[in-house]
N, C-alpha and C positions, 0 to 999 in steps of 0.2 A: 757714562760710567756703566759698568756691568750691573751694579746694584739697582740703578734707576731702570734699566731695561728689564731686570727681573721683576721689579715692582710693577712696571707697566704691563708686563705679560700677565701677572697674577690678577691685576685689576681688570684687564681685558676679559679674562675668563669669568671673573665675578660679574661683569656687565652682561656677558652672554648667557649666563646660566642663572635662572631664578632660584633663589633660596640660599645662595652662598653668602655666608656672613663673615667669613674670614679665610685667609690663606697664609701659608708659610712655606718657605723652602728651608730645610735643615740638612746638615751634613749627616752622614750615617753614624757618626760618633756622637750625635746629640747636640751639636752646636747650631744656633740659629744663623742662617745665612741672610735671609730677608723675610720680613713679615708685615702683614696687614691683618692682624688677628681679631680685630674688633673687640679688644679688651681682655682677651685670653692671654695669660702670661706666656710670652713667646719662648722663654728659656725652658719652662716646664714642658710646654708643648713639644719643643724640639727633642728634649730628652726622652719623653714618652713615645714620640713618633719613631725614634731610632730603635728603642727597645721593642716596640710593636712590630716594626719592619723586620727585625731580626727573628722574632718569634714566628711571625707569619711566614717568613721565608723557610724557616726550619720545618714548619708544618707542611708547606708545599713540597719540600724535599722528602719528608718522611712518607708522605702518601704517594710519592712518585709523580707529582704533577708539574715538575719543572721549575723554572725561574718565576718568582713572584712578580706580578705586574701591579696588583693593587690589593688593598684590604679595606673593608668597610665595616663600620659599627653603626647600628641604628639604635638610638635610645629614645626615651619618651619625649625628649625635647628636640631631637633632630639627628643629624648624621655627622660622622667624622670619616673621611676617606683619605687613605694615603696611597700615593703612587710612587713606585720605585723609579728613581732617575739614575739608571745605570748603577755603577758600583760606588758612586760618590755621594748621592743625596736622595732626599725624599721630598715630594710635594704633599703638603697637608691641606685638605679642604675641610672647612667647618661649614655645616649647613643647618638650617632650621628644618622643621617638619615639611615645609613646602619645597625642599630641594628637588629639583627636576633631575633625578638620577639618570634617566635615559639621555637627556641632553648633556649632562655632565660627562657621561661616558663618550658621547659623540664629539664633544668639543675639547675634551681633555687631551686627546692625542696631539693635536697641533701645539697646544701650550706645552706639553711635556717635551716635544721635539725641540721647541725653541728654548725652553728653560734648560734642558739638557745640554744644548749647544752652548748656551751662555756660560754654564759652569764647567764645561769640559774644555777648558782652554787648550788642553793638550791634543784635542781632536783636530786634525788638519782640515776637516770639512766644515768646522764650525763657522768660520767666516763666510764661506760660500753659502751655507744654509741660511745664515742670518741675512745676507745680502738678497737672496731670493725672496725671503719673507718680508723685507722692507716694503713699505707702500701699502700695507693693508690696514693702516690707521693706528698702528702701535709702533712707537719709536723703539728700535732695537739697536744695540751697539755691542760689538765684541770688545774684549779687553785689548788694549793696544800692544800689550806684551806678547811676544811669541813664547809659548811655554811648551816644553817637551818633558814628558814624564808625568807621574801622578800629581794631582792637585792635593795638597795637604789641608788639614782642617783650618790652619791659620789663614790660608789663602781664601778659604770659603767663608770664614766668619766676617760678617759685615755689620757694622753698628747700625741700629735702626735710625 
């Protein structure tokens, strides 16, 4: 199932990067897709992440810096990082003060590619990409349905 592959990819990133305490994938309209948030309310997190992503994208556009890739907040207790996943979703990373930001930036791209392919079922290269990535220790699986056209929020919403 796609949701299991999403969770496996999020946990693999957490295993690779010191300091990650939670992860979530949310749709751009604020619905939780999959989460392992370590006790943080996933519905509130998804809604806030979607709002934050829209605001950060607007800021990037306003200052002429192009398409948003990521936004980060550092607080007294740690970090929250969001990564845009195309036009459909956002990856949220929650980290403590020990979050290895350099390693997160290095490791995140492969996770973003895989997660993006998993949720972009309308992408013809998604299956090929996932097949290439199989065998690196993380179980990945594309949705069995062939889907052409945009993925709507109902298709992205997955019960925890």
